[in-house]
C-alpha positions as CSV (number, residue, x, y, z in Angstrom):
1,M,10.2,4.9,35.1
2,I,13.5,6.4,33.6
3,E,15.9,8.3,35.2
4,K,14.5,11.9,34.7
5,R,15.8,14.2,32.1
6,K,18.8,12.2,31.1
7,P,19.0,13.0,27.1
8,I,18.8,10.4,24.7
9,E,20.1,9.9,21.0
10,V,17.6,11.0,18.3
11,T,18.0,7.3,16.5
12,E,17.4,5.5,20.2
13,A,14.3,7.8,20.7
14,V,12.9,7.0,17.9
15,N,13.4,3.4,18.6
16,R,12.1,3.0,21.5
17,V,8.7,5.0,20.0
18,M,8.5,2.5,17.4
19,T,8.5,-0.4,19.7
20,Y,4.8,0.4,20.4
21,A,3.8,1.3,16.9
22,R,1.3,-1.1,15.5
23,E,-0.8,-1.9,12.4
24,L,-4.4,-0.9,12.5
25,T,-7.3,-1.7,10.6
26,Y,-8.9,-1.6,7.5
27,E,-12.0,-0.3,6.0
28,I,-13.4,-0.3,2.3
29,V,-14.1,2.9,0.3
30,P,-15.3,3.4,-3.3
31,I,-12.3,4.0,-5.6
32,E,-13.6,7.7,-6.0
33,E,-12.8,8.3,-2.1
34,S,-9.6,6.4,-2.0
35,D,-7.3,9.5,-3.3
36,G,-4.4,9.9,-0.8
37,R,-5.5,6.7,1.4
38,V,-3.4,3.8,2.3
39,L,-3.6,0.4,0.7
40,A,-4.6,-2.0,3.2
41,E,-4.1,-5.0,0.5
42,D,-1.7,-6.3,-2.0
43,I,-2.5,-5.5,-5.5
44,Y,-2.4,-8.3,-8.0
45,A,-3.0,-8.6,-11.9
46,S,-6.3,-10.4,-12.1
47,H,-6.0,-10.7,-16.2
48,P,-3.1,-9.8,-18.4
49,I,-2.4,-6.4,-20.1
50,P,-3.4,-6.2,-22.4
51,S,-5.9,-8.8,-22.6
52,F,-5.7,-9.6,-26.1
53,D,-3.2,-8.6,-29.0
54,K,-3.8,-5.1,-30.2
55,S,-2.6,-2.3,-32.5
56,P,-1.0,0.7,-30.7
57,Y,-1.4,3.0,-34.0
58,D,-3.8,3.5,-36.6
59,G,-3.2,1.7,-39.4
60,F,-3.7,-1.5,-41.4
61,A,-3.7,-5.3,-40.1
62,F,-2.2,-8.3,-42.4
63,K,-0.4,-10.8,-42.8
64,A,3.1,-9.9,-42.5
65,A,4.3,-12.6,-45.0
66,D,2.6,-10.5,-47.6
67,T,5.1,-8.3,-48.1
68,N,7.9,-10.5,-48.5
69,Y,8.8,-9.1,-51.6
70,A,7.4,-5.2,-51.3
71,S,9.9,-2.8,-52.2
72,Q,9.8,0.8,-53.4
73,D,9.8,-0.4,-57.2
74,A,7.2,-3.2,-56.3
75,P,4.9,-2.3,-53.7
76,V,2.0,-5.1,-52.5
77,S,-1.5,-4.4,-52.7
78,F,-4.2,-5.5,-50.0
79,E,-7.9,-5.4,-50.4
80,V,-9.3,-3.7,-47.3
81,V,-12.2,-5.9,-46.1
82,E,-13.2,-4.6,-43.1
83,H,-12.6,-1.4,-40.4
84,I,-12.5,-2.4,-36.5
85,P,-12.6,0.6,-34.5
86,A,-11.3,0.2,-30.7
87,G,-13.5,-1.6,-28.7
88,T,-15.1,-3.6,-31.3
89,I,-13.6,-7.2,-32.5
90,G,-13.4,-7.8,-36.1
91,K,-15.7,-10.7,-37.6
92,K,-13.5,-11.6,-41.1
93,T,-10.5,-14.1,-40.7
94,L,-8.2,-12.5,-42.8
95,K,-6.8,-14.8,-45.9
96,K,-3.6,-13.7,-48.7
97,G,-3.7,-10.1,-49.8
98,E,-6.5,-9.0,-47.6
99,A,-6.0,-6.1,-45.1
100,V,-8.1,-4.4,-42.2
101,R,-8.2,-1.0,-41.4
102,I,-7.6,-0.5,-37.5
103,M,-7.5,2.0,-35.1
104,T,-5.5,2.6,-31.8
105,G,-6.1,0.3,-29.3
106,A,-8.4,-2.4,-31.3
107,P,-7.6,-6.1,-31.2
108,L,-5.8,-8.0,-34.1
109,P,-8.5,-9.8,-36.2
110,K,-7.7,-13.7,-37.1
111,G,-5.5,-14.4,-39.6
112,A,-3.3,-11.0,-39.4
113,D,-0.1,-10.7,-37.1
114,C,1.5,-7.0,-37.7
115,V,0.7,-3.7,-38.2
116,A,1.5,-1.0,-40.5
117,M,1.0,2.8,-40.3
118,F,-1.7,4.9,-42.0
119,E,1.5,7.1,-42.7
120,I,3.1,4.5,-45.0
121,C,0.7,3.1,-46.6
122,Q,-1.4,4.8,-49.6
123,T,-5.1,4.0,-50.0
124,Y,-7.1,3.9,-53.5
125,Q,-10.4,2.8,-54.7
126,E,-10.9,0.3,-57.7
127,N,-14.2,-1.2,-58.7
128,E,-15.9,-0.1,-55.6
129,K,-13.5,-1.6,-53.6
130,E,-10.6,-0.2,-51.2
131,Y,-7.5,-0.9,-51.5
132,M,-4.2,-0.4,-49.5
133,S,-0.6,-0.4,-50.6
134,I,2.8,-0.5,-49.4
135,K,6.4,-0.3,-50.3
136,R,8.3,-2.0,-47.6
137,T,8.6,-5.2,-46.0
138,I,6.9,-5.7,-42.4
139,N,7.7,-8.0,-39.9
140,A,5.7,-11.0,-37.8
141,L,4.6,-8.9,-34.7
142,D,5.7,-5.5,-35.8
143,N,3.6,-2.7,-34.3
144,V,1.6,-5.3,-31.8
145,N,1.1,-5.2,-28.7
146,R,0.8,-8.8,-27.6
147,K,-1.2,-10.1,-24.8
148,G,0.2,-10.0,-21.3
149,S,3.2,-8.1,-22.9
150,E,2.6,-5.2,-20.1
151,T,1.5,-7.3,-17.5
152,L,1.0,-11.4,-17.1
153,E,-1.9,-12.5,-14.6
154,G,-1.0,-12.8,-11.1
155,T,1.9,-10.1,-11.3
156,H,1.9,-8.8,-8.1
157,L,1.3,-5.0,-8.9
158,V,1.5,-2.4,-5.6
159,E,2.4,-3.3,-2.2
160,K,0.1,-3.3,0.9
161,G,1.0,0.2,2.8
162,T,1.3,1.9,-0.6
163,Y,0.1,5.6,-0.8
164,I,-2.8,5.8,-3.1
165,H,-2.0,8.7,-6.0
166,P,-3.1,9.0,-9.4
167,G,-0.9,6.1,-11.1
168,V,-1.7,3.7,-8.3
169,K,-5.8,4.5,-9.0
170,A,-5.4,3.8,-12.2
171,V,-4.3,0.6,-11.7
172,L,-7.1,-0.1,-9.3
173,A,-9.7,1.0,-12.2
174,T,-7.9,-1.2,-14.9
175,F,-8.1,-4.5,-12.5
176,G,-11.9,-3.3,-11.6
177,H,-12.0,-2.2,-7.9
178,A,-14.6,-0.3,-7.6
179,T,-14.1,-0.6,-4.2
180,V,-10.5,-0.3,-2.3
181,C,-9.5,-1.7,0.7
182,V,-7.8,1.1,2.8
183,A,-5.9,1.4,6.0
184,K,-8.4,3.2,8.7
185,K,-6.7,6.5,9.7
186,P,-5.6,6.4,13.1
187,L,-8.0,8.7,15.2
188,I,-5.2,11.5,17.1
189,G,-6.6,13.2,20.3
190,L,-5.2,16.8,20.3
191,F,-4.8,19.0,23.4
192,T,-3.0,22.2,23.3
193,T,-2.3,23.5,26.9
194,G,-1.2,26.8,28.4
195,T,-3.6,29.3,30.1
196,E,-1.7,31.9,27.9
197,L,-2.8,30.4,24.6
198,L,-5.9,32.6,23.0
199,D,-8.5,30.9,19.9
200,V,-7.3,32.1,16.7
201,S,-10.4,34.3,16.2
202,D,-9.4,36.1,19.5
203,D,-7.9,39.8,19.6
204,L,-4.5,39.7,21.2
205,V,-4.1,41.0,24.7
206,P,-1.2,41.5,27.0
207,G,0.5,38.5,27.8
208,K,-1.5,36.7,25.4
209,I,-0.9,34.3,22.2
210,R,-2.8,32.6,19.5
211,N,-2.9,29.1,19.6
212,S,-0.6,27.9,16.3
213,N,0.4,25.1,17.5
214,G,-3.0,23.2,17.5
215,H,-3.6,24.2,13.9
216,M,-0.3,23.3,13.0
217,I,-0.4,19.8,14.5
218,A,-3.9,19.4,13.0
219,S,-2.2,20.0,9.7
220,Q,0.9,17.9,10.1
221,I,-1.8,15.2,11.4
222,N,-3.5,15.2,8.0
223,R,-0.7,15.3,6.1
224,A,1.0,12.2,7.5
225,G,-2.4,10.6,6.6
226,G,-4.2,10.4,10.2
227,E,-7.3,11.7,11.5
228,V,-7.3,14.5,14.3
229,R,-9.7,15.2,17.2
230,M,-9.1,18.8,18.3
231,L,-9.8,18.8,22.1
232,G,-9.7,21.8,23.1
233,T,-6.6,23.9,25.2
234,L,-6.0,23.0,28.7
235,A,-5.5,25.5,31.2
236,D,-2.7,25.2,33.7
237,D,-4.6,22.8,36.5
238,F,-3.5,19.7,37.4
239,E,-6.5,17.8,38.3
240,A,-8.6,19.7,35.4
241,S,-6.1,18.2,32.6
242,Y,-5.2,14.9,34.0
243,K,-9.4,14.3,34.0
244,A,-9.7,15.5,30.5
245,I,-6.6,13.5,29.4
246,Q,-7.9,10.3,31.2
247,E,-11.0,10.6,29.1
248,A,-9.6,11.2,25.7
249,L,-7.8,8.0,26.2
250,N,-10.9,6.3,25.7
251,E,-11.8,7.7,22.6
252,V,-8.5,8.2,20.7
253,D,-5.9,5.7,19.2
254,M,-3.0,8.0,20.4
255,L,-2.6,11.3,21.8
256,I,-0.7,14.7,21.5
257,T,-0.1,17.7,23.4
258,T,1.7,20.5,23.2
259,G,3.3,22.3,25.6
260,G,3.9,21.6,29.5
261,V,6.5,19.2,29.3
262,S,9.3,21.4,30.2
263,V,10.8,22.1,33.8
264,G,8.8,25.5,34.7
265,D,6.1,25.8,37.7
266,Y,3.2,25.0,35.2
267,D,4.6,22.0,33.3
268,L,2.4,19.2,34.1
269,M,2.7,16.8,31.4
270,P,5.5,14.7,33.6
271,D,3.4,14.9,36.3
272,I,0.2,13.7,34.3
273,Y,1.7,10.8,32.9
274,D,2.9,9.1,36.3
275,K,-0.7,9.4,37.5
276,L,-2.1,8.1,34.7
277,E,0.5,5.2,35.4
278,A,2.1,5.5,31.9
279,E,5.2,4.6,31.4
280,Q,7.5,7.1,30.2
281,L,10.0,6.4,27.2
282,F,11.9,9.5,27.2
283,N,11.8,12.7,28.4
284,K,14.7,14.4,27.1
285,V,16.3,14.3,23.5
286,A,19.9,15.2,22.5
287,M,18.7,17.2,19.9
288,R,17.7,21.0,18.8
289,P,15.2,21.9,18.6
290,G,12.8,19.9,21.0
291,S,15.1,18.6,23.8
292,V,12.1,18.5,25.9
293,T,10.2,16.3,23.7
294,T,8.7,13.2,25.9
295,V,7.1,10.4,25.0
296,A,4.7,7.7,27.0
297,V,2.9,4.8,27.0
298,K,0.2,3.6,28.3
299,G,-1.3,0.1,27.5
300,N,-1.1,0.0,23.7
301,Q,-1.1,3.9,23.6
302,L,1.4,6.6,22.8
303,L,1.0,9.8,24.4
304,F,3.6,12.7,22.6
305,G,4.3,15.3,25.1
306,L,6.0,17.8,22.6
307,S,7.5,21.2,23.1
308,G,5.1,24.5,23.6
309,N,7.7,26.2,21.2
310,P,6.3,25.8,17.5
311,S,9.6,25.0,16.0
312,A,10.4,22.4,18.1
313,C,6.8,21.2,18.0
314,Y,6.8,20.6,14.4
315,V,9.9,19.1,14.1
316,G,8.8,16.9,17.3
317,F,5.9,15.7,15.3
318,E,7.7,14.8,12.0
319,L,11.0,12.8,14.0
320,F,8.5,10.9,16.4
321,V,4.8,11.0,15.8
322,R,4.7,10.8,11.9
323,P,6.3,7.0,11.8
324,V,3.9,6.1,14.0
325,I,0.8,7.0,11.7
326,Q,2.8,5.5,9.0
327,K,3.1,2.1,10.6
328,A,-0.6,2.2,11.3
329,M,-1.5,2.8,8.0
330,F,0.7,-0.7,7.2
331,S,3.6,1.5,5.7
332,K,6.9,-0.9,5.0
333,Q,8.7,2.4,4.8
334,P,7.2,4.7,7.6
335,Y,10.0,7.2,8.3
336,P,10.7,10.5,5.8
337,P,13.3,9.9,3.5
338,K,16.7,11.2,3.6
339,S,19.4,12.2,1.2
340,K,22.3,14.7,0.9
341,A,22.4,18.1,-0.2
342,Y,24.6,20.9,-0.9
343,L,24.6,24.1,1.8
344,T,23.7,27.4,-0.3
345,T,24.9,29.7,2.4
346,D,27.1,29.3,5.6
347,F,25.5,28.1,8.6
348,P,28.5,29.1,11.1
349,K,26.3,27.7,14.6
350,P,28.1,25.1,16.5
351,N,26.0,22.0,17.2
352,P,26.3,20.3,20.9
353,F,23.7,18.2,20.1
354,T,21.8,17.3,16.8
355,R,20.5,19.5,15.0
356,F,17.4,19.7,12.6
357,V,17.3,23.0,10.6
358,R,13.8,24.2,9.0
359,S,15.3,24.5,5.5
360,R,14.0,24.6,1.7
361,V,15.4,22.4,-0.6
362,V,16.0,23.9,-4.1
363,A,16.9,22.1,-7.3
364,K,19.7,24.3,-8.8
365,D,22.4,23.2,-11.7
366,G,21.0,19.4,-11.8
367,Q,22.0,19.3,-8.0
368,I,19.8,19.4,-5.1
369,W,20.6,22.4,-2.7
370,I,19.2,23.2,1.1
371,E,19.3,26.7,3.1
372,P,17.5,27.7,6.2
373,A,13.9,28.5,5.7
374,G,14.4,30.8,8.6
375,I,15.5,32.4,12.1
376,D,16.7,29.1,13.4
377,K,15.4,29.0,16.4
378,S,12.5,26.9,18.3
379,A,10.2,29.6,19.2
380,V,10.0,30.8,15.5
381,V,7.3,30.5,13.9
382,T,7.6,32.2,10.5
383,S,10.8,29.9,9.8
384,L,7.9,27.0,8.9
385,I,6.3,28.9,5.7
386,E,8.7,27.4,3.1
387,T,9.9,24.8,5.4
388,N,9.7,21.7,3.0
389,A,13.1,19.6,4.2
390,F,15.3,19.7,7.9
391,M,18.7,19.8,7.6
392,M,20.4,17.3,9.9
393,L,23.6,18.3,11.1
394,P,25.4,15.7,13.8
395,G,26.0,16.8,17.3
396,G,29.6,18.0,18.0
397,T,30.2,19.7,14.9
398,R,31.2,23.7,14.7
399,G,29.3,24.7,12.1
400,F,29.3,24.2,8.0
401,K,30.1,26.6,5.1
402,K,28.6,27.2,1.9
403,G,29.1,24.2,-0.5
404,D,29.4,21.5,2.2
405,K,27.2,18.8,1.7
406,V,24.8,17.8,4.5
407,E,22.2,15.4,5.4
408,V,18.2,16.0,4.5
409,I,15.2,14.8,5.5
410,F,12.4,15.3,3.2
411,L,8.7,16.3,4.0
412,D,6.4,17.3,1.5
413,T,6.7,13.6,-0.1
414,Y,4.4,10.5,0.4
415,Q,7.4,8.0,-0.2
416,G,9.5,7.4,2.9
417,Q,12.3,4.7,4.0
418,T,12.4,1.6,5.6
419,E,14.9,2.6,8.2
420,P,15.3,5.7,10.7
421,W,18.3,7.9,10.4
422,T,21.3,7.6,12.3
423,T,22.3,10.6,13.9
């Protein structure tokens, strides 16, 4: 058991949690149901693209050598001997002076080695035959998409752990993946704690608040790619809460509780972890908000005790839970990506510990700018409405001014980075 309430740095806390993060398993789903899932296998090209020499334009295909002496004053004529629409293979082998009318995507016929677009050709009829003339020289392989020019057979295209977006889905379809091997979503149990909590549909009564944390965290779990199991609200009763958590651990991959991790008379989670014989990885982090965030491990299951304050709860999830979910789904870049942005306004608040300010990132004048999304207090929920990033301000700083460059962690993205953020 670690010494109680000894704060550790954020990076150290993240590293301790990720020591226990593990890849889970996979499942097979139809390609139609693969959107937003994560690949559980590498994807290789099973054939070249294109798989044949083809025309990138509507035009005429012929032998390039037949235009060697073509000019404005001496056009060269071809007899058009066949029409080849896309999806059709030409039946003729072209001879000298012959051309085919060819559509975009159609395979080049035998004997042809170039394509001229309709726009530079003139067509005419003579003796009930179709002809085409051209007034310029065309080189061999001009306007030809060569077999394998985009991708060769065996090329590694998509890494295991990649989020399936429309572009990835297009590649899967191109190579015949009617079913897709995807990471199985980790099942995450979620308890909220506190006798003061009302259901979202309840009328407000004195001394009570509606349960916003449960719905917020469930949404964050979904955004991170996990599957949530809402387990309800635990009253401030030790034995009932202990029993409910003990039973829940038999049903889920990991467990989140919100609230009950501070040092008040009814903050029960640390004692529940003790009775479960779970090892506490930390119970205080040198950060604002969410310093009381507590994480424990029992066997191979992580138990996340997040703050009961909405913004602190939100931050704790993104820093500590989201990377574990990403790792469970084979991601090699489980951490939300970090960059830099310019402050749009002064932020004079001193930072004794690393501060994660709920913020909105905007693009202006070709640069990235960031500003607080609302009131910077851990109990505030309305600042989350426009939050799409965290402003990460190092501990020991005395505030920042408009135009200062600060570090930013992006949230609304499926991309990530391989290493945690240094704080």
